[in-house]
VEXMIKE-262626 format. One record per atom (N, C-alpha, C): residue number from 1; residue in one letter; x, y, z. Coordinates in pm, 1 decimal. Layout:
# VEXMIKE-262626
   pos   code         xx         yy         zz
   NUM      A          X          Y          Z
...
//
This chain:
# VEXMIKE-262626
   pos   code         xx         yy         zz
     1      M      114.0    -1489.2     -713.9
     1      M      132.0    -1344.1     -707.9
     1      M      180.1    -1304.6     -567.9
     2      K      273.6    -1211.0     -563.6
     2      K      328.2    -1167.9     -435.8
     2      K      267.6    -1033.7     -394.0
     3      A      275.9    -1006.0     -265.0
     3      A      222.5     -881.5     -210.6
     3      A      327.9     -815.5     -123.4
     4      M      320.0     -682.6     -115.8
     4      M      408.6     -606.2      -29.0
     4      M      324.9     -514.4       58.4
     5      I      359.0     -507.4      185.1
     5      I      294.7     -414.9      277.4
     5      I      397.4     -309.2      315.3
     6      L      363.4     -183.5      290.3
     6      L      454.3      -72.9      319.5
     6      L      444.2      -36.6      467.1
     7      A      555.4      -48.2      538.9
     7      A      551.1      -29.2      683.8
     7      A      672.4       46.9      736.1
     8      A      734.6      127.7      649.7
     8      A      859.5      193.5      688.9
     8      A      841.7      336.2      738.4
     9      G      719.2      386.7      740.6
     9      G      697.0      525.8      779.8
     9      G      719.9      549.6      928.3
    10      R      752.2      674.2      961.3
    10      R      778.9      711.4     1101.7
    10      R      649.5      732.8     1179.9
    11      G      543.0      775.7     1113.9
    11      G      416.2      797.6     1183.3
    11      G      418.7      916.0     1276.6
    12      E      473.1     1027.5     1229.0
    12      E      487.0     1147.1     1312.7
    12      E      353.6     1194.3     1370.4
    13      R      247.7     1191.8     1288.3
    13      R      118.5     1242.2     1335.6
    13      R       55.8     1152.3     1441.8
    14      M      109.6     1031.8     1457.8
    14      M       55.1      938.0     1556.0
    14      M      132.0      941.5     1688.0
    15      R      233.5     1026.3     1696.0
    15      R      306.1     1033.8     1821.1
    15      R      215.5     1087.3     1932.6
    16      P      230.9     1041.3     2057.3
    16      P      338.6      955.5     2107.3
    16      P      316.7      805.6     2088.6
    17      L      204.3      766.3     2026.3
    17      L      177.2      622.7     2010.9
    17      L      288.2      552.0     1934.5
    18      T      347.2      621.8     1837.4
    18      T      449.3      558.8     1752.5
    18      T      591.4      580.8     1803.7
    19      D      606.4      635.5     1922.6
    19      D      741.1      651.6     1978.0
    19      D      800.8      516.0     2016.2
    20      H      714.6      419.8     2044.3
    20      H      763.2      289.9     2091.1
    20      H      712.9      172.4     2006.8
    21      L      628.1      202.0     1907.2
    21      L      573.4       95.7     1822.2
    21      L      543.8      153.8     1684.4
    22      P      585.4       87.8     1576.4
    22      P      553.6      139.0     1442.2
    22      P      402.2      143.9     1419.7
    23      K      357.7      239.3     1341.5
    23      K      213.4      260.9     1322.0
    23      K      137.9      134.4     1278.4
    24      P      189.7       55.0     1181.8
    24      P      113.8      -63.1     1140.0
    24      P       99.5     -170.1     1248.3
    25      L      175.9     -156.6     1357.6
    25      L      164.1     -253.6     1466.5
    25      L       71.4     -206.1     1577.7
    26      L       18.0      -84.7     1564.4
    26      L      -78.4      -37.0     1662.7
    26      L     -205.8     -121.9     1654.9
    27      S     -264.3     -147.5     1768.8
    27      S     -381.1     -235.8     1774.9
    27      S     -508.7     -162.8     1735.8
    28      V     -590.5     -230.6     1655.4
    28      V     -721.7     -178.5     1617.2
    28      V     -816.0     -298.5     1604.8
    29      G     -927.8     -291.2     1670.3
    29      G    -1020.5     -404.2     1667.1
    29      G     -962.2     -530.1     1728.4
    30      G     -870.2     -513.8     1821.9
    30      G     -816.8     -628.8     1894.7
    30      G     -691.8     -692.1     1838.4
    31      K     -637.4     -638.0     1728.3
    31      K     -512.7     -693.2     1673.5
    31      K     -438.0     -585.0     1596.0
    32      P     -309.1     -604.3     1574.8
    32      P     -232.2     -503.0     1502.8
    32      P     -291.4     -474.8     1365.0
    33      L     -285.9     -348.1     1326.6
    33      L     -340.6     -306.3     1197.4
    33      L     -285.5     -391.7     1083.3
    34      I     -155.6     -419.2     1086.2
    34      I      -94.1     -493.2      975.8
    34      I     -144.5     -637.4      970.2
    35      V     -187.0     -691.7     1083.7
    35      V     -237.7     -829.4     1085.5
    35      V     -369.4     -838.9     1008.4
    36      W     -451.0     -732.2     1012.0
    36      W     -572.7     -731.7      929.7
    36      W     -536.9     -752.9      782.6
    37      H     -431.8     -683.5      737.6
    37      H     -388.4     -698.4      598.2
    37      H     -340.0     -841.4      570.5
    38      I     -255.9     -890.9      659.5
    38      I     -196.7    -1023.4      637.4
    38      I     -304.6    -1130.3      633.9
    39      E     -399.1    -1122.9      725.1
    39      E     -506.6    -1223.6      728.6
    39      E     -591.9    -1216.9      602.5
    40      R     -619.0    -1095.9      556.2
    40      R     -699.7    -1082.0      435.0
    40      R     -622.7    -1134.1      313.4
    41      L     -493.2    -1108.7      309.3
    41      L     -410.2    -1159.7      200.3
    41      L     -404.3    -1312.4      202.8
    42      A     -387.2    -1368.9      321.1
    42      A     -381.2    -1514.9      333.4
    42      A     -512.0    -1579.0      288.0
    43      K     -623.3    -1518.7      326.1
    43      K     -753.8    -1571.9      286.2
    43      K     -771.4    -1568.5      135.1
    44      A     -709.6    -1467.3       69.9
    44      A     -719.7    -1453.7      -75.4
    44      A     -620.7    -1543.0     -149.2
    45      G     -536.5    -1615.7      -75.4
    45      G     -444.6    -1709.6     -138.4
    45      G     -302.2    -1661.4     -155.7
    46      F     -272.3    -1542.9     -104.8
    46      F     -133.7    -1493.5     -111.7
    46      F      -49.8    -1569.4      -10.1
    47      Q       64.8    -1618.7      -55.1
    47      Q      152.3    -1694.4       34.1
    47      Q      278.3    -1616.7       71.5
    48      D      331.7    -1539.6      -23.2
    48      D      455.7    -1465.7        0.2
    48      D      427.0    -1316.5       14.5
    49      I      463.5    -1262.0      129.9
    49      I      439.6    -1121.4      159.8
    49      I      571.1    -1055.6      198.2
    50      V      600.0     -944.1      136.0
    50      V      719.4     -865.3      167.7
    50      V      676.5     -747.1      254.2
    51      I      749.6     -723.5      361.9
    51      I      723.9     -607.8      448.1
    51      I      852.0     -526.0      457.1
    52      N      845.1     -399.1      417.0
    52      N      962.0     -313.1      438.1
    52      N      947.7     -242.4      572.2
    53      H     1058.1     -213.8      635.0
    53      H     1050.6     -145.6      763.5
    53      H     1174.5      -60.0      785.0
    54      A     1157.9       40.8      869.8
    54      A     1268.2      131.9      902.7
    54      A     1260.4      163.9     1051.9
    55      W     1172.9      260.3     1086.2
    55      W     1158.4      300.6     1225.9
    55      W     1111.6      183.8     1311.7
    56      L     1192.5      146.1     1413.1
    56      L     1160.2       34.2     1503.0
    56      L     1130.2      -92.6     1424.9
    57      G     1201.3     -111.2     1315.1
    57      G     1173.2     -223.6     1225.8
    57      G     1185.3     -360.1     1292.1
    58      H     1273.0     -371.4     1391.3
    58      H     1290.1     -500.7     1457.7
    58      H     1161.8     -548.7     1524.4
    59      K     1071.7     -453.8     1556.3
    59      K      946.2     -492.1     1621.1
    59      K      860.1     -580.3     1529.9
    60      F      863.7     -551.4     1397.4
    60      F      786.8     -633.7     1304.0
    60      F      836.4     -777.9     1307.2
    61      E      968.0     -792.6     1305.2
    61      E     1024.1     -928.4     1301.0
    61      E      999.8    -1001.0     1432.5
    62      E     1001.4     -926.9     1543.3
    62      E      975.0     -988.4     1673.3
    62      E      830.3    -1035.0     1685.1
    63      I      737.3     -952.4     1638.7
    63      I      595.0     -980.2     1657.5
    63      I      538.1    -1071.8     1549.7
    64      L      580.1    -1051.8     1424.7
    64      L      522.8    -1128.5     1312.7
    64      L      606.5    -1250.1     1275.9
    65      G      735.4    -1247.1     1307.5
    65      G      823.5    -1359.0     1272.7
    65      G      823.2    -1387.5     1124.1
    66      N      824.5    -1515.9     1089.6
    66      N      825.5    -1553.7      946.9
    66      N      685.1    -1566.7      888.9
    67      G      582.9    -1537.4      971.1
    67      G      444.8    -1539.4      924.1
    67      G      377.3    -1674.5      927.1
    68      S      447.6    -1777.7      971.9
    68      S      390.1    -1913.3      965.7
    68      S      263.0    -1925.6     1049.0
    69      H      255.2    -1854.2     1161.5
    69      H      134.5    -1862.6     1245.4
    69      H       16.0    -1792.0     1180.8
    70      L       44.0    -1714.5     1073.8
    70      L      -62.4    -1648.4      998.8
    70      L      -82.0    -1712.6      860.8
    71      N      -17.2    -1827.1      840.4
    71      N      -29.6    -1906.0      716.9
    71      N       26.4    -1835.0      593.7
    72      V      132.4    -1755.2      614.4
    72      V      201.5    -1690.0      502.8
    72      V      352.3    -1697.9      526.4
    73      N      427.5    -1665.2      422.8
    73      N      572.7    -1652.8      435.3
    73      N      607.1    -1503.9      427.8
    74      I      660.0    -1448.0      536.8
    74      I      693.8    -1306.0      539.7
    74      I      842.7    -1288.0      512.2
    75      H      872.3    -1199.0      417.6
    75      H     1010.4    -1163.3      385.3
    75      H     1026.3    -1015.0      417.6
    76      Y     1137.1     -979.2      479.8
    76      Y     1156.9     -840.8      522.9
    76      Y     1256.6     -767.6      433.8
    77      S     1227.1     -640.4      412.8
    77      S     1315.8     -553.4      335.7
    77      S     1353.2     -434.8      424.7
    78      P     1461.9     -448.4      500.8
    78      P     1500.1     -341.8      594.5
    78      P     1549.7     -217.8      520.1
    79      E     1518.5     -101.5      575.2
    79      E     1563.5       24.6      518.3
    79      E     1637.4      105.0      624.8
    80      D     1703.6      211.2      581.3
    80      D     1769.2      299.4      676.3
    80      D     1665.0      359.8      769.2
    81      T     1707.7      415.7      880.8
    81      T     1616.3      466.6      982.1
    81      T     1512.7      562.4      925.4
    82      G     1552.5      647.3      830.3
    82      G     1460.1      743.8      773.4
    82      G     1369.3      687.0      666.6
    83      G     1399.9      568.1      616.4
    83      G     1320.0      506.2      511.0
    83      G     1350.0      563.7      374.0
    84      F     1302.7      495.7      270.5
    84      F     1331.3      533.2      132.1
    84      F     1210.2      590.9       59.4
    85      E     1102.0      625.8      131.6
    85      E      976.2      667.6       70.3
    85      E      915.1      548.5       -5.9
    86      T      796.7      569.6      -62.7
    86      T      722.4      456.2     -121.2
    86      T      792.7      393.3     -240.7
    87      A      825.6      474.4     -341.8
    87      A      887.5      418.0     -462.5
    87      A     1025.0      360.8     -432.3
    88      G     1102.2      430.9     -348.9
    88      G     1234.5      380.8     -314.0
    88      G     1226.9      249.8     -237.3
    89      G     1126.6      239.2     -150.1
    89      G     1109.6      114.8      -75.0
    89      G     1071.0       -1.6     -164.1
    90      I      982.4       24.0     -260.0
    90      I      941.8      -81.9     -352.8
    90      I     1058.9     -121.9     -442.2
    91      A     1131.2      -23.0     -494.1
    91      A     1246.1      -52.5     -580.9
    91      A     1350.0     -135.7     -507.1
    92      T     1371.3     -106.8     -379.0
    92      T     1467.8     -182.0     -299.2
    92      T     1422.3     -325.9     -278.3
    93      A     1291.4     -346.5     -271.6
    93      A     1236.6     -480.4     -245.1
    93      A     1214.9     -562.7     -372.0
    94      L     1241.5     -506.5     -489.5
    94      L     1213.8     -577.6     -615.4
    94      L     1275.4     -718.6     -621.8
    95      P     1397.8     -740.4     -571.9
    95      P     1451.5     -876.8     -576.3
    95      P     1364.9     -978.7     -502.5
    96      L     1288.2     -932.2     -402.6
    96      L     1199.1    -1021.5     -328.2
    96      L     1063.4    -1035.8     -395.0
    97      L     1030.3     -941.8     -484.3
    97      L      896.4     -938.0     -544.4
    97      L      888.7    -1007.9     -679.7
    98      G     1002.6    -1025.2     -746.6
    98      G     1003.1    -1098.7     -872.8
    98      G      973.0    -1012.5     -993.4
    99      S      952.3    -1077.5    -1106.3
    99      S      939.6    -1008.3    -1234.7
    99      S      795.1     -991.2    -1281.8
   100      A      699.4    -1044.6    -1206.8
   100      A      557.9    -1033.3    -1244.1
   100      A      492.7     -919.3    -1166.2
   101      P      377.6     -868.7    -1211.1
   101      P      307.5     -765.1    -1135.1
   101      P      277.7     -811.7     -992.2
   102      F      281.9     -718.9     -899.1
   102      F      263.4     -751.5     -757.2
   102      F      169.9     -649.0     -693.0
   103      L      111.6     -688.4     -581.5
   103      L       19.3     -603.3     -506.5
   103      L       95.1     -530.3     -396.1
   104      V       64.7     -402.1     -377.7
   104      V      124.3     -324.2     -269.1
   104      V       12.7     -258.6     -188.5
   105      I       22.8     -268.4      -55.9
   105      I      -77.2     -210.9       34.6
   105      I       -6.4     -124.7      138.7
   106      N      -54.9       -4.0      157.3
   106      N       -2.5       80.5      265.3
   106      N      -36.7       16.2      399.1
   107      G       61.0        7.7      486.0
   107      G       38.6      -55.2      615.7
   107      G      -45.9       26.4      710.1
   108      D      -69.0      154.9      676.5
   108      D     -144.4      241.3      768.2
   108      D     -283.3      276.3      716.3
   109      V     -340.7      188.3      633.5
   109      V     -481.1      203.2      595.6
   109      V     -557.1       78.3      638.6
   110      W     -689.4       91.8      649.1
   110      W     -775.9      -24.0      672.8
   110      W     -881.0      -22.4      563.8
   111      C     -899.8     -138.1      499.2
   111      C     -993.7     -144.2      387.8
   111      C    -1050.0     -284.7      376.9
   112      D    -1179.6     -295.0      344.4
   112      D    -1241.7     -427.0      332.0
   112      D    -1241.2     -478.5      187.6
   113      W    -1163.4     -412.8      101.5
   113      W    -1146.0     -461.3      -35.9
   113      W    -1082.9     -600.0      -33.4
   114      D    -1128.0     -687.8     -124.7
   114      D    -1078.5     -825.3     -128.7
   114      D     -955.5     -834.7     -219.4
   115      P     -838.9     -869.1     -163.6
   115      P     -715.5     -874.9     -243.0
   115      P     -718.8     -978.8     -355.2
   116      I     -814.9    -1070.8     -352.4
   116      I     -821.3    -1170.8     -459.0
   116      I     -842.3    -1102.7     -594.4
   117      E     -898.8     -982.2     -592.9
   117      E     -922.0     -908.3     -716.8
   117      E     -791.0     -862.5     -781.8
   118      A     -683.7     -862.3     -705.3
   118      A     -554.4     -818.7     -759.8
   118      A     -506.8     -909.9     -872.0
   119      L     -547.5    -1035.4     -869.2
   119      L     -505.6    -1129.6     -973.5
   119      L     -556.7    -1084.7    -1110.3
   120      A     -683.5    -1046.8    -1115.9
   120      A     -740.9     -999.0    -1241.7
   120      A     -679.4     -866.5    -1283.6
   121      K     -648.9     -781.0    -1185.6
   121      K     -587.9     -652.0    -1217.4
   121      K     -448.4     -670.7    -1275.5
   122      A     -374.0     -769.1    -1225.4
   122      A     -241.0     -797.8    -1279.2
   122      A     -250.5     -843.2    -1424.7
   123      Q     -349.1     -926.9    -1454.0
   123      Q     -369.9     -971.6    -1592.6
   123      Q     -407.8     -853.9    -1681.3
   124      Q     -489.2     -764.1    -1627.3
   124      Q     -532.7     -645.7    -1701.1
   124      Q     -412.8     -556.9    -1736.4
   125      L     -320.8     -541.9    -1641.7
   125      L     -200.1     -462.8    -1668.9
   125      L     -124.4     -520.8    -1787.8
   126      Q     -107.4     -651.5    -1787.0
   126      Q      -29.7     -715.6    -1893.2
   126      Q     -102.8     -707.0    -2027.3
   127      Q     -234.1     -724.4    -2024.0
   127      Q     -311.3     -718.3    -2148.7
   127      Q     -309.4     -578.7    -2210.7
   128      Q     -314.9     -476.0    -2126.9
   128      Q     -319.6     -338.9    -2176.6
   128      Q     -182.7     -270.9    -2178.0
   129      Q      -79.2     -347.4    -2143.7
   129      Q       57.3     -294.7    -2138.9
   129      Q       63.5     -169.1    -2050.7
   130      A       -4.9     -176.1    -1937.7
   130      A       -5.5      -67.7    -1840.0
   130      A       95.7      -98.4    -1729.6
   131      K      128.6        3.8    -1652.7
   131      K      230.9      -13.2    -1549.5
   131      K      174.5      -13.6    -1407.9
   132      A       51.3       34.7    -1390.8
   132      A       -4.2       41.1    -1256.1
   132      A     -156.3       37.9    -1259.8
   133      W     -212.9      -20.1    -1154.3
   133      W     -356.2      -14.1    -1129.0
   133      W     -373.6       34.2     -985.3
   134      L     -458.6      134.6     -964.2
   134      L     -478.1      192.0     -831.6
   134      L     -622.3      179.2     -785.2
   135      L     -640.8      145.3     -659.7
   135      L     -772.3      146.2     -598.1
   135      L     -801.0      289.2     -552.5
   136      M     -912.2      344.4     -597.7
   136      M     -948.6      482.8     -567.8
   136      M    -1075.4      485.8     -482.1
   137      V    -1081.1      581.8     -391.1
   137      V    -1196.9      593.5     -302.3
   137      V    -1246.5      738.5     -301.8
   138      D    -1367.7      758.4     -248.6
   138      D    -1420.5      894.0     -235.3
   138      D    -1327.1      976.5     -146.7
   139      N    -1318.4     1104.5     -174.9
   139      N    -1229.1     1191.1      -98.6
   139      N    -1275.3     1202.6       46.8
   140      P    -1186.3     1169.7      142.2
   140      P    -1223.2     1185.2      283.1
   140      P    -1220.1     1332.7      323.7
   141      L    -1274.8     1361.5      439.8
   141      L    -1281.6     1500.1      487.0
   141      L    -1143.8     1562.8      500.2
   142      H    -1043.6     1481.9      536.6
   142      H     -910.1     1537.5      557.8
   142      H     -830.3     1551.0      426.8
   143      H     -890.7     1507.8      314.8
   143      H     -821.7     1519.0      184.8
   143      H     -924.8     1553.1       76.9
   144      P     -991.5     1667.1       89.0
   144      P    -1103.8     1698.9        0.4
   144      P    -1065.3     1721.6     -145.6
   145      S     -940.2     1755.4     -172.3
   145      S     -899.2     1783.7     -310.4
   145      S     -869.9     1656.9     -390.6
   146      G     -858.9     1543.9     -323.0
   146      G     -835.0     1418.3     -393.2
   146      G     -697.7     1410.5     -457.3
   147      D     -679.0     1308.4     -543.2
   147      D     -548.6     1285.2     -605.6
   147      D     -554.5     1284.9     -758.0
   148      F     -640.9     1197.7     -813.0
   148      F     -643.5     1178.7     -957.6
   148      F     -787.2     1171.7    -1009.0
   149      H     -800.2     1186.7    -1139.8
   149      H     -931.1     1178.1    -1205.2
   149      H     -941.6     1044.4    -1278.7
   150      L    -1049.8      971.6    -1253.5
   150      L    -1073.4      843.4    -1319.8
   150      L    -1161.9      865.4    -1442.3
   151      Q    -1106.7      839.2    -1558.2
   151      Q    -1180.3      857.7    -1683.1
   151      Q    -1276.1      741.4    -1708.1
   152      N    -1369.1      761.8    -1799.4
   152      N    -1467.0      657.7    -1831.7
   152      N    -1402.4      533.3    -1891.3
   153      N    -1281.7      549.1    -1948.3
   153      N    -1212.4      433.6    -2006.9
   153      N    -1132.6      355.1    -1902.9
   154      G    -1146.5      392.2    -1775.0
   154      G    -1078.4      317.9    -1668.8
   154      G     -935.3      359.8    -1645.4
   155      K     -891.8      467.1    -1711.1
   155      K     -754.4      514.3    -1692.2
   155      K     -754.0      639.2    -1604.0
   156      L     -647.6      652.1    -1527.4
   156      L     -632.8      764.6    -1436.0
   156      L     -546.3      873.1    -1498.3
   157      V     -582.5      997.7    -1471.5
   157      V     -502.3     1110.6    -1518.8
   157      V     -485.7     1210.6    -1405.2
   158      Q     -384.4     1293.5    -1418.6
   158      Q     -362.5     1399.4    -1321.6
   158      Q     -483.4     1492.1    -1321.5
   159      A     -534.9     1522.1    -1204.7
   159      A     -654.2     1606.2    -1194.4
   159      A     -622.2     1749.5    -1233.6
   160      S     -710.4     1808.5    -1314.7
   160      S     -694.2     1949.6    -1351.1
   160      S     -833.6     2011.5    -1358.6
   161      G     -892.1     2032.8    -1242.7
   161      G    -1026.8     2086.8    -1236.8
   161      G    -1134.8     1981.8    -1254.1
   162      S    -1095.7     1856.9    -1274.7
   162      S    -1193.1     1749.2    -1292.8
   162      S    -1234.2     1691.1    -1157.9
   163      T    -1339.5     1612.5    -1160.7
   163      T    -1380.5     1541.1    -1039.9
   163      T    -1270.3     1444.4    -1000.5
   164      T    -1231.4     1448.4     -874.6
   164      T    -1119.3     1365.7     -830.3
   164      T    -1163.5     1256.6     -734.0
   165      L    -1076.2     1158.4     -720.4
   165      L    -1087.6     1054.6     -619.5
   165      L     -954.1     1047.8     -545.3
   166      T     -953.8      980.7     -431.8
   166      T     -832.9      967.3     -350.8
   166      T     -772.8      828.3     -367.7
   167      F     -642.1      823.1     -386.1
   167      F     -571.1      695.8     -394.7
   167      F     -576.0      627.7     -258.1
   168      A     -623.1      503.7     -256.3
   168      A     -644.6      432.0     -131.3
   168      A     -517.7      375.8      -69.4
   169      G     -404.4      385.9     -139.8
   169      G     -282.5      324.7      -88.8
   169      G     -277.7      175.9     -115.9
   170      I     -355.0      131.8     -214.8
   170      I     -357.5       -8.8     -256.6
   170      I     -344.0      -10.1     -407.9
   171      G     -244.7      -82.6     -460.1
   171      G     -223.3      -83.3     -604.0
   171      G     -151.6     -207.8     -651.2
   172      V     -165.6     -235.0     -779.1
   172      V      -91.2     -343.2     -843.7
   172      V        5.9     -277.5     -941.5
   173      Y      131.3     -317.4     -935.9
   173      Y      234.0     -252.5    -1016.1
   173      Y      313.2     -354.1    -1097.2
   174      D      347.8     -312.8    -1218.7
   174      D      444.0     -388.7    -1297.3
   174      D      583.2     -342.8    -1254.1
   175      P      677.0     -435.0    -1237.0
   175      P      811.0     -395.3    -1191.9
   175      P      876.3     -289.0    -1280.0
   176      S      836.8     -281.8    -1406.9
   176      S      898.2     -185.4    -1498.7
   176      S      874.8      -40.6    -1454.5
   177      L      770.9      -17.1    -1371.9
   177      L      745.3      118.3    -1323.4
   177      L      863.7      170.9    -1242.3
   178      F      938.1       78.8    -1181.8
   178      F     1047.2      116.7    -1091.8
   178      F     1185.7       87.7    -1149.5
   179      S     1190.8       49.4    -1276.6
   179      S     1316.6        2.4    -1335.8
   179      S     1427.2      107.7    -1337.7
   180      A     1389.6      235.9    -1340.2
   180      A     1491.4      341.2    -1346.0
   180      A     1544.9      379.0    -1208.0
   181      L     1487.8      322.1    -1102.6
   181      L     1529.6      357.2     -966.9
   181      L     1630.7      255.8     -913.7
   182      P     1749.9      300.0     -878.2
   182      P     1842.2      207.9     -812.8
   182      P     1793.7      176.1     -672.3
   183      P     1825.9       59.5     -619.7
   183      P     1782.1       26.1     -483.9
   183      P     1844.0      119.8     -381.3
   184      R     1777.2      127.6     -267.3
   184      R     1823.0      208.4     -153.2
   184      R     1833.4      356.3     -188.2
   185      T     1739.5      400.9     -273.4
   185      T     1730.1      541.0     -311.2
   185      T     1599.8      598.5     -254.9
   186      V     1605.3      718.8     -201.8
   186      V     1484.2      783.9     -153.0
   186      V     1406.9      838.7     -272.7
   187      A     1283.4      790.2     -292.3
   187      A     1203.5      834.0     -407.4
   187      A     1055.3      817.8     -377.0
   188      K      977.5      919.6     -411.1
   188      K      832.7      916.1     -391.1
   188      K      763.4      846.4     -508.4
   189      L      644.3      795.1     -482.6
   189      L      569.2      722.6     -584.6
   189      L      497.3      814.9     -681.8
   190      A      443.8      927.0     -632.5
   190      A      359.1     1014.0     -715.7
   190      A      425.4     1057.6     -847.2
   191      P      552.0     1099.5     -848.5
   191      P      612.9     1139.7     -976.3
   191      P      616.8     1027.1    -1079.3
   192      L      639.8      903.9    -1033.7
   192      L      640.0      790.2    -1126.5
   192      L      500.5      767.0    -1183.7
   193      L      400.4      779.0    -1098.4
   193      L      262.9      759.2    -1143.5
   193      L      221.9      868.0    -1243.1
   194      R      258.5      990.7    -1213.6
   194      R      221.4     1100.9    -1304.1
   194      R      285.1     1082.1    -1442.1
   195      Q      410.2     1038.3    -1443.2
   195      Q      476.9     1014.1    -1570.9
   195      Q      406.5      902.9    -1647.8
   196      A      370.4      796.0    -1577.0
   196      A      300.2      684.0    -1641.4
   196      A      160.9      726.7    -1688.1
   197      M       97.1      816.4    -1614.8
   197      M      -34.8      866.2    -1654.7
   197      M      -26.3      944.4    -1785.7
   198      Q       79.6     1017.9    -1803.6
   198      Q       96.7     1092.6    -1928.5
   198      Q      106.4      997.3    -2048.0
   199      E      149.1      874.8    -2021.4
   199      E      160.8      773.5    -2126.0
   199      E       40.6      678.8    -2127.7
   200      Q      -66.4      716.5    -2053.7
   200      Q     -190.7      636.9    -2049.0
   200      Q     -165.9      494.9    -1998.3
   201      Q      -78.8      482.7    -1897.9
   201      Q      -39.5      350.4    -1849.1
   201      Q      -80.1      324.5    -1704.8
   202      V     -176.1      403.2    -1653.1
   202      V     -223.0      381.2    -1516.5
   202      V     -374.2      359.6    -1518.0
   203      L     -416.9      244.2    -1467.5
   203      L     -558.5      208.9    -1460.5
   203      L     -610.1      233.4    -1319.1
   204      G     -741.2      242.1    -1305.6
   204      G     -798.3      264.2    -1173.2
   204      G     -937.9      207.2    -1160.1
   205      T     -979.0      185.8    -1035.8
   205      T    -1114.1      139.4    -1004.0
   205      T    -1166.8      220.2     -886.8
   206      H    -1291.5      266.0     -896.5
   206      H    -1354.7      341.0     -787.0
   206      H    -1416.7      241.8     -690.2
   207      Y    -1361.3      233.7     -570.3
   207      Y    -1410.1      140.0     -469.1
   207      Y    -1498.6      214.9     -369.2
   208      K    -1615.3      158.3     -340.1
   208      K    -1711.7      227.6     -254.7
   208      K    -1734.9      156.7     -121.6
   209      G    -1644.8       63.9      -89.2
   209      G    -1655.7       -3.9       39.7
   209      G    -1590.7       77.2      150.7
   210      Q    -1561.9       10.8      260.8
   210      Q    -1505.7       81.0      376.2
   210      Q    -1355.1       99.3      362.1
   211      W    -1309.3      219.5      385.0
   211      W    -1166.6      251.3      378.4
   211      W    -1136.0      360.4      479.6
   212      T    -1027.1      344.4      551.7
   212      T     -985.0      444.2      649.2
   212      T     -834.4      465.2      639.9
   213      D     -793.7      589.3      629.0
   213      D     -652.7      625.0      639.3
   213      D     -626.3      647.7      787.7
   214      V     -556.4      552.2      849.9
   214      V     -537.1      557.8      994.9
   214      V     -416.7      648.3     1024.3
   215      G     -434.9      778.8     1002.6
   215      G     -321.3      869.8     1009.5
   215      G     -307.7      948.0     1138.1
   216      T     -410.3      946.6     1220.8
   216      T     -406.4     1023.7     1345.6
   216      T     -463.7      939.5     1459.0
   217      P     -429.8      972.3     1583.4
   217      P     -485.7      897.2     1696.6
   217      P     -638.0      896.5     1697.9
   218      S     -701.0     1006.8     1657.6
   218      S     -847.3     1010.6     1659.6
   218      S     -907.0      915.4     1556.5
   219      R     -846.6      907.2     1436.9
   219      R     -899.1      814.5     1335.1
   219      R     -872.2      669.2     1375.9
   220      L     -762.2      644.9     1444.8
   220      L     -734.3      511.3     1497.8
   220      L     -841.6      473.8     1599.3
   221      Q     -877.3      567.9     1685.2
   221      Q     -978.7      543.3     1788.1
   221      Q    -1116.1      518.1     1726.2
   222      E    -1149.1      595.0     1623.5
   222      E    -1278.0      577.0     1554.5
   222      E    -1286.5      439.4     1489.8
   223      L    -1178.4      399.7     1421.2
   223      L    -1178.0      269.8     1355.6
   223      L    -1184.8      156.6     1458.3
   224      D    -1114.4      172.3     1567.8
   224      D    -1115.7       71.7     1673.1
   224      D    -1258.1       51.3     1724.5
   225      A    -1330.4      160.4     1742.0
   225      A    -1469.2      151.4     1790.6
   225      A    -1558.1       81.1     1688.0
   226      Q    -1534.0      105.7     1559.5
   226      Q    -1613.9       42.6     1453.4
   226      Q    -1590.6     -108.4     1448.5
   227      L    -1467.8     -150.1     1473.4
   227      L    -1432.3     -290.4     1454.7
   227      L    -1460.5     -376.8     1577.1
   228      H    -1484.6     -315.1     1690.9
   228      H    -1514.7     -393.6     1811.1
   228      H    -1662.7     -432.8     1815.2
//
């Protein structure tokens, strides 16, 4: 199974820290944020990792190289300076990801979820003919309205006054979710997910472990203090 780490964002809210270094390369707990993901993926048995990049993308290739020192094979999917958004970035990287379900992780989150569980989630997608599985977490203070509602049957639906959870930025996707998107197109992920939810094709799990959206300098500082 292959994995992709999304790393093409500009990180506007993290400026000036991101003026000279992409957000996933900022140090937390003594190493770049993205290295936490790569090490956890390697420990879970993932060998091939795709990283998309845009803003200061050359820094990823300079610092991470081909991934051999981290016991993985890193493949890069370069994007235009502005990036293609989440769905557009994944659609562009599909030739590197193959025809089987794959794991995608936002490069600007920190989570102690074990990626080895993605293998079972991929099988679940195929068994239930679903297109996506999302890791959901309790709503953080900065996102109190949440994203989606997790039903008792394990399927996610668009929230409409129901109890919500927040999408953790970690998911397993079947390539068919992106089949209508041509590569190098700017496209957001949420509209694709909502359409799939209407067809009962999005699964979810409520995760209660540690998760941080490292979106601001203060949250980066808090996480750094926790990990030291």
